[in-house]
N, C-alpha and C positions, 0 to 999 in steps of 0.2 A: 479485377485484379485484386488481390488481399494487399493490406500494408505490408505484410512480410514479402509479398513478390515485388512490390514497389521499392521496398528498402533494398533487395538484393539487385533490381535492376539499376538503382542509382548507384551501387557501390562498383558493380560491374563496368560502368561507363566512366568512371571516377579516374581523373588523371592526376589532379593536385589536390587530392582529398586531405582533410585535417580532422583529426578526432578529438573531441574534449571529453574527458572521464572524470567521473566523480567517485563518491564513495560507495555508491552502488556497485561499482566494478570490483572494489576490494572487500566488500562484505561477503562476496561470493568466495573468498579465501579465508573466511573465518575472522577479519578484521574489522573491529567496530568501527563507527563513525565518531573519531573523537572529538570533531568540530563541531557537529550539529547540536544545536539547541535541544533538539527534541531525542538525543540519542540517549539520556538520562544522565550522563555526565556533568553537565551544567545545571542539573536540578539538585545536585548534592553539592556542587563546588562552584565558586565564584569563578569565572574564567578570567576575571581582571586581576585575581590573585594568582592563578596556577597557570595561565595561557596567555600573558601579556608581557611586552617587553618591561614595562613600568614593574610589574611583579618579579620578573626574573632579576631586573638590577637592585630590587629592594631587598629579595631573599634567594639567591641564587641556590643556595644547599636545598632548601624547600621544593624549588623548581625541580632540581634532579632527582630528589626522594620521590616527589609525586609522578614524575613521568618516567622514570628508571624502567620499573617492571612493565608500564603500558607500552613504552617503545620496545623493551625486551621481549614482548609478545609478538611482535612483526618479525621478529628474526627467524620464526619457524615456517611463516606462510610461505606457499607456493603459488604461482602464477595459475590463474584459471582459464577457462575456454575463451572469455572475451579477450584477456591479454594475448592469448595464442593467435586468435583470428585476426587482432589488430596488426600482428608481427608479420602475419601470413599477407594481409592487405599491402604492408610496406614492401614485402619481398616482391609483390606482384606489380608494383610500381603504381599501385592506385591510391596509397595514401603517403603524404609527405612528411607528416609529422604527428605524433601524440602530444597534446597539451593536456597535462594532468593536474588536478587537484590533490591528488594523493601523494603520501610522502614514504611509501614503502618500497619503492625502486622495483615493483614487480614488472613493470612494463619492459625495463631493461632485462630483467631476469627472463622474460620470454622470447627476447631476441628483437625487440624493437630498437631501432638504432637512434633515431630522431626523437629524443623524449625531452619536453621542456616541462620541467618540475617547477610550476609556477608558486607552489607553496613551499618548496625547498624539499630536503631529503632527512630522514631521520638517521641516516646511516653514518653521518659525520658532524663534526662540531666546528665552530668558526670563531676566531677572536673577533669581538666587536670593534677593536681599535685597528688592528694591523691586517686581519683578515686570515691570519695563519690558520690552517686546518688540522684538525686532530680526529681521532677516532672517539666516538661517542663513549665507547667502552671505557676508555683511557680517563676521560673527565669523570665517568660515573666511578670508576676506582678511587679516583682522588677525593671525590665526596665522601664515600664510604669510609676512606682512612681519616676522615674529619679536616680536609683541606678545601680551600676555595678552588673552584673550576677557573683557574687563571692561566694565561698565556705563558709559555716559559720566554718567549722573545720580549715581550713589553710588559707583562705583568697585569694586563687586563683580563677582564671577565670572558669566557669562552662559552658560548650557548649552542645548543643544538641547531642545526642549519636549517630551521624550519621558519615559516613565517608565523610570527605569532601577532595577537591583537595590538595594534599601536604601530606595527611596522609597515612599511613599503613594501612592495611587491619587488621581488629581484628583476635585473635587468633583462633575464630571459623572457620576461612578460612581453617586451618589445618585441621581442623575435616571434612571439606567438601573434600578436597583432599582425605583423608582416605578413606571416605565412597566411594567417585567415583572411586577410585582404585579397589574397591569390589564388584562395580555394575556389575548386568548382563544386566541392561537395564537403558540407560541415556535418559532421556525425556526433551527436552528443550522447553520450552512454552513461548511465547511473547518476545523473546529477539533477537535482532539483533547481538548480539555476537560480539560486538565492543568495549566493556570496558574489560580491561585487569586487573589483571590478572584471572578474574573470567571466561571470555570467553575461556581461555586454559583448563578449565576443560573438555571441549569436546573432545579435543585432548588426555587428560590424560584417560577418560573414553574409548576411541576408542584403545588407546595404550595397555590397560589392558583387552581388550577383549569384552567391552560391546557392546551391540546393540544399536546404537544411533537413536533416531526419534526427528525431529525438526519441531514444527509447528509454524509459524511466516507468518506474511503477505506478508515480504519481503525476498528476499534471504538473506542467511546470508555467511560469509567466510567460514564455516565449514559445508555447505551443503555437500559437496563431501565426507564426512566422516560419512554421516548418511545413514542407510539402509531404512528410511522413512523418506520423507520430504513433508509436506503439506505447500503450501503457501495459505492460508485460513484464514477466520475470526476464531479468536480463541473461541468465546463464541458459535458459531454453531457447531464446531469441538467437542469442548469438551462436550457439551450436546448430542451429538451424541454418542460419545465414553461412556458416563455415563449411557447411557439407555441399553448399551448393555454389561456392566461389572457387 
């Protein structure tokens, strides 16, 4: 039996599956991996200056100017086959949740209902003090007009609702841990599993008895815990999986 056959069989038998998705899922929709040190972005820019909470507090205008068009590039992206197959698995009752490191919102666009965005979402901005929510576009308009991106209610800074270097993960991560502990199948797609603590969910799943499958172009530090490992192109693999489920 091939690795693809074993992956399909694993998913067919799932009742409490959890998927963990990384940047490799979004790149199939034309979205570059902003966070990865190997993507080229951090070779040209210091992430502590343009992608950290400290850098944002120090120069919020510069932050918005740097990320504005990069976030804007996400707006035209569309879900790809992997997003659609995961939504299909949820509808079939095989998948309980998608835990994603991506900030693009494409899992929801594809129809997945239980999506845990553990690195946040680019689609809104939030006050650092009172938690008031604004559209990212509104904050960008303020910066372009020469104003600081501050909250109308309390006057504190408003930042994109994404996790920056130096920030804690949002409370939704605890929900991701809870569902992972109960999973019977844990499916990793398009993640190098280098960013912690999210990568540690694989070990949590394995420790609690889940059958682990990993699909990623490159090897990961957790491959040895997986029952099924495919080092292959994600789109082609998930297209084949989707046609058999």
